[in-house]
N, C-alpha and C positions, 0 to 999 in steps of 0.2 A: 775197170771198167766207166769210172767217173772219168778220169778224163780224154777215153776217147767219146762219150756221150759229149764231153764240155768241145772237145773239138773239127766232131761234126754238126753238132749245134751251131755255136759259134762261126762255120764258116758257112754253113746253109746259112746262118742268120745276115751275114754280111751281105753275100751275095745275094738271097731278096731283097734286103732293102738297101742295095747300094743307093739307087736312086733317091727314096723319100731321105735320106741321110745324106745326099749331097744335095737336096734342096731346102734341110735343116738345115744344115751349113750355109749354105747362100741365104740363107733368110736372117740368119743371126750377123754376120759379116753386112748385109745389107741395112739391119736396125741400128747397129751399135758402133764405133767404131772399135777394131783388136782384131784377136782372131778369133777363126770360124769354133775353135777346141779351144779347148783349155787343158791344160795337165798339168793336176795334182799330187801333189806327193805325198801316197800313201804307202797306212802298215801295211806289209805283206805278210808272208806267211815266213814262221821264223823272227817278227819283231824288222824283216828286211821292206828298205824303203823301196816302192816301186815307183816311175810315171803313170797316171792313169787317165785318160783320158773322158773328156767328158762336153757338151756342149756350151761355148760359156752362154751362162747364165746371169750375173754380174756384168758389176761394171770393171774398167780394167783398171782402177785405181781400190779396187776393193780390198779389204785387211784380210788378211791368209786366216780367218780362221773358221774356226763351224758357224756358222748363220746364226745360229741360236744364241753365238755371245756380241752377234753383232749391236750397235745400241740400234734401233730405227732398220732392221733389212730392207727392207719395201725399198726403199730410197736407193740402195745398193744394186736392184734390179737393172736390167736390160729393157726394151719395152715388151718383147714377147718372151723374159726372160720366166714370171711366174707364171706362164700358161705351157712354156716347156715341163719347168719344174714340178707340178701338180700331175700333167699325166707320166712323168717320168724319163718324157721325150730326149732330155738333155742324158741319161744313162745313157742312152743305145754305143755310143761309141765304145764300151765298157766290153762290147763281145769280143773288142780286139784288146785289152785283155785276159780274155779270155782264148784266144786263139794261139797266145805267146806265149801261155800258161804262167802270169801272174796273176790269175784268178780264175775262179771255178765259175758256174753258171751258178750256185749256190756255195752258199757259208757266211760265216759273219758280215757282215758290211764292213770295208776295210777303213781303219780312223785315219783321221788325219795328222800326218805327221808333228806337230800342234798339242793334240790329243793327251798330253801322259797319266790325265787320270783312266781314260778307256785303256790304251798301252799297258797299262801297270794291271789293271784288275785283268784282263783277258789272259794277260802272263801266268796271271794265282794260280787263273782255272786251267792254264793248258790250254785255251783258244786258241792263241797263236800259232800252234805246229799247224793248224789248217790254212790252206788259201782262202784265203776274202771269198764271197762273192757279191753276184752283180746282185741277187738278190738273196734271204734268209728266213729264218724259221724268227727273229726276232723282228723281223722288215714286216712279216704278214701278222706279226702279234703288236703291231702297234706303230713300229716306225720310227719318225721324230718325236711323236710323246711320252716313247718311253725313258725311264729315268736311267743313266749308267750300270747300275747294280741290275735293275730288270732284265736289261736288254745282257748283258754281259752273265744272267740264268740263264736268260734264252738261247744264248751262242754253249755253255754248256749244255746246257739240255740235247742241246742240234750233236754239241761230238758226242754223246750217250746214244743218243739215238739214231745217226747217220745211217745210212743205207740209196742204195737205187732207188727203191720203191719210195721211203722220204725224201727224197730230193727234188722226187717225182710231184710228189703229195704238194711241195714248196709253192715247185714251177706254174703247180697249177690252181694253188689256193693266190698267187701272185697277182692274177690278174684283176678278181674282182679290185682288190685296194689301187691298183693301181688306175682302174679304170673309174673309178670314185674318187678318186685323190683323199681316200680315209687314210690317216692321220699326217697328212702331209703339214706341217706347220706355215712352208715357205716355198 
């Protein structure tokens, strides 16, 4: 049931958002050199790598590390990158990853390929068996402000509690943090 819901919601979302997605892509292209989309290597189900699309919010010469590891991350943002990140608009292309089965609407956020500490902690907790999500239990309970052990604990709690109704609760609860940029550091 979860996969069927993901497929229907992602297809519907991509169809409804086609024009706004095209406008956002064009804005990225017009305000900074480089592609409109950035394909980030992320860790998915079973710790396998997959390419995850995002609207590009950072300059093309940005080091490929988690944003919080950059010295002065703001220097790497494109002119519209900060606004796109605060409103999570850069995440919308991930509906494609949901459609093709690399991601789910709800699950642990996919780690960067080089976040060895997070990957190992998720493997130890059994969380790596889940399909990563566009949003998740940890996302609505702290987002960027969570330390890795806290994030993994929330991911493990999601693993124990997961159900269709819990996913719906998380999806509905995602709206307020996204609209208010609560928990976003960059």
